[in-house]
N, C-alpha and C positions, 0 to 999 in steps of 0.2 A: 504494500500500500504506500502511495506517495506520502512523504512526511517532511518535516522541517529539515532534518539532517540531509536527506536526499536533495531538497531544494537548495540548501546552502552549499552542498558539494558542487552542484551544477553552477551556481553563481560564482564560486571560487575558480572553477576550472575554465570558465568562459574567458578569463584573462590570459590563459595559455592557449586554448584550443578554439576560441570563437563561439558562435552560437550553435547549439545542438538542435537536432530534430527528434521529435518523438518517434519511438519505434512503432511499427504497425501493431505489434503485440501489446502495446500500451504498458509494458512492464519496465520502461526506462527510456533513456534518450541516448543518441549517438552524436558525437562530435565528428564531423567528416573532414574538416580542414586539418592538414598536417598529419594525415594518417587516421586511424580509427581508434577512438576511445568511446566506450559505452559505459554509462552509469545506470545500474539497475536498482529498482526498489522492490521488485518481486522476484521470486525464484532465486533467493539469496539464502545464505546460511542463517540459522536461528540466532537471534540477538543482534544481527546487523541491521542498520537502517538503510544502508546503501552498499553497493559493491562496484568498484571501478575495474572494468576489464580493458586490457591494453593489447592492441595488435602490435606486438613488439617489433616485428620486421618493418612494418610501414612507418611507425613512429621513429624508429632508429634512423631509417633512411631519410625521412623528412627533416629531422632535426640535426642530422650529421653526428650522431653518437653511435656507439656500437650496440648491437643487440645484447651483448654480454653486460654492458654497463646498465642498460635499462632493466634487464632481468635481475641484476644485483639490487637495483633500487627497489623493485617490487618486493624482493625478499626482505630487504631492510625495513620497508614500510610495514610489511606483515609482521615482522618481529616486534616492531615498535607498537603497533596497535594490538597485537596479540589476538587477532580475530581470525577465525576459520572462514573459509569461503566456499561457495557452491560453484564448481567449474561446469561450464556448458561443454559437454563432450563433443559437440559438433564443431565448435570454433576452437575450443581448448586454449583460449587466451588466458594468460595469468591474470589473477584478480587481487585487488586490495580490499579488505573488509573495513567498513566504516561504521562505528557505533556512536560516535560523539562529535561535537563541534571541534574538540581538540584533535581528533583524528583527521577531520577535514583540513584544518590548518596545517597540520604536520605533513600530510600528503601533498598539499599544494606547494608548500615550501620546498620539499624534496624534489618534486617534479620541476618546479621553476629553476632550482639550482642546477639541475642537470640539463634541462632542455633550452633554457633561455640564457645561456652564457654568451 
């Protein structure tokens, strides 16, 4: 279900990825500019308010970073938030679990530091 943390996640990520579009499934939004980033509010792990799924190859290419550095960032963010995630087996994009406003700001700061240098 759409919620405040999900909405805040989208608002913060707009500064990096532009304006998202709602998914046809209505379970989240996708940022298309600079690769693909999807933020979900449904079909996520219990206790999460949102999950950010990253198309690592497309983002790495678009921002001029290595896929390894982006995967490392995802792992670091997951360790910092301590949240489990629900992986979509079709896309199999790594995800970051978000349960609080603190998580939103932490993830935005880490993504900005790597992608907006």
